[in-house]
N, C-alpha and C positions, 0 to 999 in steps of 0.2 A: 355299327350303331345299334344293332339288335340287343346286345347285352346290357348297355346302359339303360335302354328303354325298359327292359324287364326289371331291372333294379328299381327304377322309378315306379313302375306299376306295383311292385311289392310294397314299397313304402306307402302308397296310397291305400293299400289294403290293411295298413296299420299293424304290420307284423311286429311282434315284440322286438325291441331294439337290439337285444343281445343276439337273437336269432338272425335278425337282418344283417347285423355286423358280421356274424360268423359266416353267413351265406355269402356276403360280399367278399370277405377275405378268401373264402374257398374258391369263388369264381375268379377272383383276381389271381390266385395262385395257379389255377388251371390255365388262365390266359397266358401267364408268364411261362408256364411249363410248355404250352403249345408253341409260344413264340420262340422259345429258346431251342426247340428241336428242329434240326434241319430236315426239311421234307424234300423228297426226291421222286420224280416220275421218269421212268424209262419207257420209251415207245419202241417196241420191236417191230420192224417191218422188213420187207425184202421179197425176194423171189420165192415162189413155191419150190420146195425141195432143197432150199438152202439151209434148213435146220432151225427154223423159228420155234418149233415146238420144243426141241431139245434146249434151245437157249432160254425159253420161257421157264422150263423146268429148273434150269440152273439158277435163274433169278429167284424162283420160289424157294429153292434150297438155301439161298442166302437170306431168306427172311422177307423177301418182297411179297406184297399182296399181288397175286397174279391173275390177270383177266385175258382171255383169248377172244379175239375178234369183236372188240367193242365198236359199235357204229360210230363213225367220225363225228356225227352231230352230238353225241353224248360226251365227247372228250372234255369240253369245258365244265360240264356238270360233274364228271368224275373227278377232275382236278379240284374242284371246289370241295367235294366230299373229303378228299385226301387232306386238303389244307385245313379242314375243320375237325378232322378225326383225332381222337385221343389215342386210338389204338394203331392206326396206320401211319407210319412215317415214310415208308418207301413202297412204291407200287411199280409194277411192270405190266404192260399190256401189249397185245398184238394188234396191229392194223395192217391189212394186206389187200390183195387184189380182189378179195371177195366183196369189197366195198364198191367196186365198179367205178362209174363216173363220179361218184361222190368223193373220190380221192383228190379231185381238183380243188376241193375246199381245204385240204389238209394244210398247205403252207399258211393260209390266213388263220386257221384255227390254232396252229402252232404258236403264232405270235401272241394270241390270246392266252394260251396255256402258260407261256413263259412269264406272263404278268402275275400269275398265281403261284407257280411252282418252279423249282429248279428242274428243267426238263431236258432230257437227253434223247436224241433219236439215233437208234442203232439200226443200220441197214445191212442185212445179210444178202450175199449173192454168191454165185459160183459160176464156173465156166460152162459153156454150152454142153460139151461132152460129158462133164460130170453130172449135170442136171438130167441129161438124157439117160445116163446109166442109172441114176437113182430112181427115176420114174419107171425104168424097165425092171429094176429089182423089186420095187414095191408093188408094181402092177396096178398102181392107182391112177385114175384119170386126172388130167390137169384141171384145176378149178375153173378155167375159162370154158370148159365144156367138153363133152365126149366126142362131139362131132368134128373137133379139130385134131390134127396130128400134133403130137407133143412138141416137136421142134418149132413150128409156126406159133403155137400157143405160148411158148416161152418168149419168143421174140415180141409177141403182142403184149405180154405181161411186162416186159422191160419198158416198153413204150408207155404203158399206162402208169407205171410206177416212177417214171422219170421225174415228175415234179416232187415226189417224196424223196427220192435219192438226192436231189439237188439241195435239199435242206437238212440232210442227215449230218449229224456230228461225227459219227463213227461209221466207217465202212469196213465190213469184215468179209473177206473172201474165204468161204468155207471149203473150197475145192480140196485142200490138203488135209482137212480135219475129218476124222470119224466122229461118231456121236460122243464118245467119251472125251476126246480131245477138245471138241467144241465146248462141252460143258466145263471142262477144266479151265479153258481159256477165259470163258465168261466169269467164272468164279475168281480167277486170278486178277482180272481187270476190275471187278466191282466189289470185292469183299471189303468189309469195313471192320477193323478191329475194335475191341471194346474200350480202348484207351482214348477214343474220340478222334484219332487221326483219320483223315478222310482221303489222303492222297497216296496212291500206290504208283510207284514208278516201275515200269517194265523196261528193262534194258535188253534189247533183242539183237541178234545177229542175223544176217541174211547174205545171200549171194546175188549179185546183180544179174547174173546170167538167168536167174529164175524170176526176176522182176522185184520191184520195190514193194514191201508190205503195205497194203492199203490202210492198215490200222495205225501206222506210224504218225506221231505228231511232229517229231523232229527226226531228220535223217542226216547221217554223216557218212561221207564216202572215205573209207580208209585205204583205198587202193593205192594211195601215194606211198604207203609203207612197203618195204622190201617183202617179197612174197616167199614164204617158207616152202611153197609147193615146188619150187625149183631146186630145193636141196633134197636129195634122195632120202636121207634118213628121217626127214620131217614129212615126207609126202603122205604117208598113211596115218600120221598123227593128227590131232586136232589142237585148237587153240587153248584147250584145257591142260595139255600135257606140259610138264615143267620145262622140257627142252624147248618147245615152241614159245612158251611164255618168256623164257630167258632170251631166246633169239630175237623175237619181235621187240621185247622190252628194252634191249640194250641200246637201241638206236636213239640218238638225241631227239629226233623228230617225234618219236613215239612218246617220250616223256613230256615233251613240250605240248603235244596234242592233248594228252591226258590231262595235263595241268590246266590248259585253257578251256577244255570242254567242261571239266569239273567246276571251274570257277563260274562259267556261264550258267550251268545248271543250278549251282548254289545261289546265284543271283535270281534266276527265273522262278524256282520252285516256291519261295514264299509268296510271290505275286500270283502264281497259279492258285495256290491255296486260298489266298485272300479273295480271289474271284470265284471261289466255290468249285474249282476243278477237283474231281475225285480220283483221277487217274491220268497218267502221262506215259506215253510209249515213245521211247527213244531208240531209234534203230541205227545200227552200224553195219555198213555193207562193204564186202570185198568181192572178189571175182566169184569164188565158189561158195563162200559162207562157211569155210571149214577152219581156217587158221586165224588170220588177222582180225576179222570182225568178232570172232568168238572170244579171242584174248581181250580185245578192247571192251566188249560188253561186260565180261566178267570183272575186269578191273574197275570199270565205272560203277558197277554194283558195289564193290568193296568200298570205294571212296565215298559214295553217297550214304551207304549204310553206316559208315564211321561217323557221319554227321547226323545220324539219328533218323534218316529217312527209311521208309519201307521200300525195299527194292527186290524185284524178282527178275531172273534171267530166263530167256527162251532162245533156242538156237534153231531157227527154221530149217536151215539147209545143212546143218552139221551131220555127218554120217553117224548112225547109231550102232 
């Protein structure tokens, strides 16, 4: 309502008609331009030592306006500024345990934010042993205070952040990532190409013996396929090797599975795009993450790429 009111005031000041019309056209063009631009807010949160600073830097490298440790009470105001800005279309900010008891307000504030902007909450965490090792290596005190041992402080932080974790859209376990791998992962998940396509599909493989990837949106178990591990000549190869690809691919159930999963994804992807989803992680798991899941993830990438989608692969447990 503010902009029409300003135009009315300008008319009451008897501005020359041509100038008034030109100003109105310019304002209208700016409104249209602002309305046509998709605006995005990413809230980075999670455990201390899980890599939030590195993740925020990765978002900054992608062109996001980056803010560290914004007080939760200012989140609605910040979202309003982004929504109205002509320069900022994407922003990323960190909210963490430094907010203390104010974190209890976060779920309610998040609902308010999503009425203003497309908002994604990314929660970073890591296993207890990994966090203890990282604090030991950096020799930095835990944010909850020097008087606490690091182990109990981490447990207390998990409890404080539980309401935030419960409303997160993406959970990333950084236990297996170094700084460079985490930044590469963030960039792969959130990069946006200049052609206007906003959906990036990550086709990843993993081994069930090491757990299901927390970041996966869709998970498929391919352990029903014959296992190349039990064939000596394939044991030390991976699902990228032509011999393994040929072996796994020649089974009828493999081709039927690939056909059905591809059809399902081609049905789902336009709907995800329509709803504003900018990334989708599809995970394929076998026992060790070396043969079957790798072959399937690579083949799904080829099939989706053939249909014009941006697809990247990652193989969490494949030997390097």
